[in-house]
C-alpha positions in Angstrom: 37.6 17.4 -3.7 37.4 16.8 -0.4 34.1 16.5 1.5 33.9 17.7 5.1 30.6 17.1 6.6 28.0 14.7 8.2 24.6 13.5 7.9 21.8 12.9 10.2 23.7 9.9 12.1 26.9 12.4 12.0 24.8 15.4 13.7 23.4 13.2 16.3 26.9 12.2 17.4 27.9 15.8 17.2 25.3 16.6 19.9 25.9 13.8 21.9 29.6 14.6 22.1 28.3 18.2 23.1 26.1 16.7 25.8 28.8 14.4 27.3 31.0 17.5 27.4 29.0 19.4 29.3 28.1 16.6 31.9 32.1 16.0 32.3 33.3 19.2 32.0 35.8 18.2 29.3 38.5 20.7 27.9 40.5 20.9 24.7 43.4 19.8 26.3 41.9 16.6 27.7 42.6 13.7 25.3 39.5 11.4 24.4 39.3 7.7 25.3 41.1 6.2 22.5 43.3 8.9 21.3 46.4 8.7 22.8 49.0 9.8 20.9 50.9 13.1 21.2 48.4 15.9 20.9 48.2 18.0 17.6 48.7 21.7 19.2 46.7 24.9 17.8 48.2 28.0 18.7 45.7 30.8 19.0 47.1 34.3 19.1 44.5 36.9 20.1 43.4 39.5 22.8 42.6 38.0 26.0 43.1 41.1 27.8 42.5 44.6 27.2 39.7 46.5 25.3 38.6 43.4 23.4 39.0 40.6 25.7 35.8 40.1 25.3 35.7 39.0 21.7 39.1 36.9 22.4 37.1 34.8 25.0 34.5 34.3 22.7 36.8 32.9 20.2 38.1 30.6 22.9 34.9 28.9 23.6 34.1 28.4 20.4 37.4 26.7 19.5 36.9 24.8 22.7 34.0 23.5 21.8 34.8 22.7 18.2 38.2 20.8 19.5 36.2 18.6 21.7 34.0 17.5 18.9 36.7 16.2 17.5 38.5 14.6 20.4 35.3 12.8 21.4 35.2 11.2 18.2 38.7 10.1 18.7 41.0 13.0 17.4 42.6 13.0 14.5 43.9 10.0 12.8 47.3 9.7 11.7 49.5 6.7 10.4 51.0 6.2 13.7 47.4 6.4 15.6 45.1 9.0 16.7 46.1 12.0 18.2 43.7 14.5 20.2 43.6 18.3 19.3 44.9 20.7 21.8 44.3 24.6 22.1 47.2 26.6 23.2 46.2 30.4 23.7 48.7 33.3 23.3 47.6 36.6 24.7 48.5 39.5 22.1 46.8 42.0 24.1 45.3 43.1 21.1 48.1 44.8 19.5 50.9 44.2 16.4 54.1 44.0 18.8 52.9 41.6 21.6 51.4 39.5 18.4 54.6 39.2 16.8 56.3 38.4 20.3 53.6 35.7 20.9 54.3 34.1 17.6 58.3 33.5 18.1 56.9 31.9 21.3 54.5 29.6 19.4 56.9 28.6 16.9 59.8 28.0 19.9 57.2 25.4 21.1 57.2 24.1 17.9 53.0 24.2 17.6 52.3 23.8 13.8 49.3 25.6 13.5 48.5 29.5 14.0 45.0 30.6 14.5 44.1 34.4 14.8 41.2 36.8 13.8 40.5 39.6 15.9 42.4 42.3 13.8 43.4 42.5 10.2 46.5 44.6 11.2 47.7 41.7 13.4 46.9 39.1 10.6 48.9 41.2 8.3 52.0 41.6 10.3 51.6 37.7 11.2 51.3 36.6 7.2 54.4 38.6 6.6 56.3 36.9 10.0 55.3 33.2 8.9 56.2 34.1 5.1 59.7 35.0 6.6 59.7 32.1 9.3 58.9 29.4 6.8 61.3 30.6 4.4 64.0 30.6 6.9 63.0 27.2 8.7 61.7 24.9 5.9 61.7 22.1 8.8 59.4 24.0 10.9 56.8 25.6 8.8 53.3 26.7 10.1 50.0 27.4 8.8 47.9 30.1 9.6 44.5 30.0 9.8 42.3 33.4 10.0 38.9 33.1 11.3 38.1 36.9 11.5 40.4 39.4 9.9 38.8 40.4 6.9 40.9 42.9 4.9 40.6 41.6 1.6 44.3 42.2 0.9 44.8 39.3 3.0 43.5 37.2 -0.2 44.5 39.6 -3.0 47.9 41.6 -3.2 49.2 40.3 0.1 48.2 36.7 -0.1 50.3 33.8 0.8 50.2 30.0 0.4 50.3 29.7 4.5 47.5 31.9 4.9 43.5 30.5 4.9 40.6 32.9 5.9 37.6 30.8 6.8 35.5 34.6 7.2 34.2 36.4 4.3 36.3 39.4 3.0 35.2 42.9 4.2 34.3 43.2 0.3 32.2 40.1 0.5 30.2 41.4 3.4 29.7 44.9 2.0 28.6 43.3 -0.9 25.6 41.7 0.9 24.9 44.8 3.1 24.7 47.1 -0.1 22.9 44.9 -2.2 20.3 45.0 0.9 20.6 48.7 0.9 19.7 48.6 -2.9 16.2 48.1 -2.4 15.5 49.9 0.8 14.6 53.3 -0.8 13.6 55.3 2.3 17.4 54.9 2.8 19.3 58.4 1.1 21.6 60.1 3.5 24.2 57.5 4.9 27.0 58.2 7.6 30.4 56.0 7.4 32.0 55.7 11.1 35.0 52.9 11.2 37.8 52.2 13.4 40.9 54.0 12.4 43.0 51.2 10.9 43.6 49.0 7.8 40.1 47.2 8.3 38.2 50.4 9.1 39.6 52.3 5.7 38.7 49.4 3.5 34.9 49.0 5.1 34.7 53.0 4.4 36.0 52.5 0.7 34.2 49.7 -0.2 31.0 51.4 1.0 31.6 54.2 -0.8 32.5 52.2 -3.8 29.5 49.8 -4.0 27.0 52.7 -3.0 27.9 54.7 -5.8 27.2 51.7 -8.1 24.2 50.5 -6.7 22.6 53.4 -5.2 23.9 56.8 -7.0 21.1 58.6 -5.4 22.1 58.1 -1.9 24.5 61.1 -0.3 27.3 60.3 2.4 27.0 62.9 4.8 29.8 61.6 7.2 33.0 59.7 6.8 34.5 59.2 10.0 37.3 57.0 11.8 38.0 57.0 15.6 40.9 55.7 17.5 40.4 51.5 18.1 39.5 50.6 21.5 40.4 54.1 23.0 37.0 55.7 23.0 34.8 55.3 26.0 32.4 58.0 25.4 30.5 57.8 22.1 28.2 60.6 22.6 30.0 63.0 20.8 30.1 60.9 17.5 26.5 60.1 17.6 25.9 64.1 17.9 27.6 64.7 14.9 25.7 61.6 13.0 22.2 63.2 14.4 23.6 66.7 13.2 24.4 65.4 9.6 20.7 64.3 8.8 21.6 60.7 8.2 19.3 58.0 8.2 21.4 55.2 8.2 25.1 54.4 9.3 27.4 51.7 7.9 30.1 50.6 10.1 32.6 47.8 10.6 32.9 48.6 14.4 33.4 45.4 16.2 33.9 44.3 20.0 33.5 47.3 22.7 33.6 49.8 19.9 30.3 48.8 18.5 28.7 48.0 21.9 29.8 51.4 23.2 28.9 53.4 20.0 25.3 51.7 19.7 24.6 52.3 23.5 25.3 56.1 23.0 23.0 56.0 20.0 20.1 54.5 22.4 20.9 57.1 24.8 21.3 60.0 22.1 17.8 59.1 20.6 19.5 58.4 17.1 16.7 56.7 14.8 19.0 55.9 12.1 19.4 52.4 10.8 22.9 50.9 11.6 24.3 48.7 9.0 26.9 46.7 10.4 29.3 43.7 10.4 28.8 42.7 13.9 25.6 43.9 15.4 24.4 40.6 16.5 26.8 39.9 19.7 28.9 41.1 22.3 26.7 43.0 24.0 25.3 45.2 21.2 21.4 44.2 21.1 21.1 44.6 24.9 22.9 48.0 24.9 20.3 48.9 21.9 17.5 47.4 23.5 13.9 48.5 21.7 15.6 51.3 20.0 17.7 48.6 17.6 14.4 46.4 16.6 14.1 47.2 12.9 17.3 49.1 13.1 20.4 47.3 13.8 21.2 44.8 10.8 24.3 42.5 10.6 25.9 40.3 8.2 27.5 36.8 8.7 27.6 33.2 7.5 25.0 32.2 10.0 22.9 33.3 12.6 20.8 31.2 15.1 17.2 32.1 13.7 18.5 30.7 9.9 16.0 27.7 10.7 15.9 23.8 10.3 16.7 20.8 12.8 20.5 20.7 11.8 20.9 24.4 12.5 19.0 24.5 15.8 20.9 21.4 17.0 24.3 23.4 16.3 23.1 26.1 18.6 21.6 24.1 21.2 24.7 22.1 21.6 26.6 25.3 21.9 24.1 26.5 24.7 24.6 22.8 26.6 28.3 23.6 26.8 28.3 27.2 27.6 24.4 27.8 29.3 25.5 31.3 30.6 23.9 33.6 28.5 26.9 35.9 28.5 28.7 33.5 26.9 26.2 33.3 23.9 28.5 34.6 20.9 28.4 31.8 18.4 30.8 31.5 15.3 29.7 29.0 12.9 32.9 29.6 10.6 35.2 28.5 13.6 33.6 25.2 13.9 33.8 25.0 10.1 37.7 25.8 10.4 38.5 23.1 13.2 36.4 20.2 11.2 38.2 21.1 7.8 41.9 21.3 9.5 41.3 17.6 11.0 40.0 16.6 7.9 43.2 17.9 5.8 45.7 16.5 8.5 44.1 12.8 8.1 43.8 13.3 4.4 47.7 14.5 4.0 48.9 12.0 7.0 51.2 14.2 8.3 51.1 17.9 10.1 53.5 19.4 7.3 52.1 22.7 6.7 52.7 21.9 2.7 50.9 19.0 3.1 48.1 20.0 4.9 47.7 23.5 2.9 47.4 21.5 -0.3 44.6 19.2 1.3 42.5 22.5 2.2 42.8 23.5 -1.3 39.4 23.2 -3.1 38.2 21.2 0.1 34.4 21.6 0.8 32.5 21.4 3.9 28.8 20.6 4.3 27.0 20.1 8.0 23.0 19.9 6.8 22.7 23.7 7.0 25.6 25.6 5.4 28.1 24.8 2.7 31.7 26.1 1.9 34.6 25.7 -0.5 38.0 26.9 0.0 39.3 28.5 -3.0 42.6 27.5 -4.1 43.6 30.4 -6.0 43.6 32.9 -3.1 42.5 30.5 0.1 39.5 32.4 0.8 36.5 30.2 2.0 33.5 30.9 -0.5 29.9 30.6 1.2 26.6 31.8 1.6 25.9 35.1 3.4 22.7 36.3 5.6 21.7 39.8 6.4 19.6 39.9 9.3 17.8 42.4 11.4 17.2 42.9 15.2 13.7 41.8 16.4 11.8 40.8 19.7 12.1 37.3 20.4 9.1 35.5 19.4 7.8 34.1 16.3 10.5 33.4 13.8 12.8 34.7 16.2 13.2 32.1 18.6 16.4 32.3 19.8 17.2 35.8 21.3 21.1 37.0 22.0 23.0 36.6 25.2 19.7 36.5 27.1 18.8 39.9 26.2 15.2 39.1 24.6 16.2 40.5 21.5 17.4 38.0 18.2 18.0 38.5 14.6 15.7 37.5 11.8 16.8 37.1 8.3 15.8 39.9 5.6 18.3 38.4 2.8 20.2 35.2 2.1 23.2 35.6 -0.6 24.2 32.3 -2.1 27.8 31.5 -2.6 27.8 32.8 -6.2 26.4 36.2 -4.8 29.0 36.6 -2.5 32.1 35.4 -4.6 34.1 38.6 -5.7 37.3 38.3 -8.1 40.9 37.8 -6.8 44.0 39.6 -7.7 46.2 37.0 -5.7 49.4 35.5 -7.3 50.6 33.0 -5.0 53.9 31.6 -4.9 53.4 27.8 -4.1 56.2 25.6 -2.7 56.4 22.0 -4.0 53.8 19.3 -3.0 55.5 16.7 -0.7 
């Protein structure tokens, strides 16, 4: 079992590298000293324009910092020397058809690694395209690293040897939220509202099934889907939620669909609690303001106020690299993904997709405040999850979100064993090289 991580000395080097990057204005495309080989390119396909451009831009910042850390340590060691990592971005405009066009451009450039996450619909289409491409062109295979697309089918019935997910699935996230709701007896009526595509429908199904098992006394008073990325005014939806008598809302909404919804909830005087997948960033805390304190909850693999020197150093290194409060949206899983990929390439001694995939299987990650393992059966990362609630900055909420004056504090931490769910994956595996 491979180990990815560092102790106190490694953490110091990491923070030091981040400071060097800030001072020098280093970007992922600039090779570090001593890493003179041909760059190993990582192709990110995601929305960098359109309704969800802010989510795509946040991903780029996280990936660049992770790549800079690797490059400042000399890059990735291969038999012919060290090679820097290089990020190449492809704008999918947030839709499936454009994503597939960009995928063709990526493989034409002979980029060996595909990175994507902001849309499960896009991820599903990419998995199918990559399966076909790798079968037809075995000498130019690519590997798909997924940082945010959480549809459970991607690691169940539609699993692929070429796909690895570093985020928790929608079912894992819902497991954490409903475990929290289980003990909150003031919650009696819940309204479900989600984006109208595969991910949103899975969130609603999981919520219904898990609430029925854990809190059969709860009444579902609404179950609604809205067009993704097209609603500019959520006031009519908020009015329906108020009229339903709901005291809580569960939503998997993300990006501007979440920000605009919580803004409408504040303006409409909705006092219900919001149990969200992504309510801890991209403008949501500032949009809700005082109305969200104690009422907006989010679930993630980490948040800035988990506590501890190693966690604080990680968060502060991001802020030193990106000091603008508007850029404050930090994804631990993206740092983890790049770190594990670099270690797998070194262990395999090649960028060949088959060899790197086998090196990633069962790999462990540890960094002093987070541990994770890649399950070989379905290529799903297993890791702890935190449910946190919005609060004013101060006391245990030492770090706020996006300069808003509001942050999140832990309500519940679930260990990896508590978030792990069974898989139905029946993976077809190529011979190891």
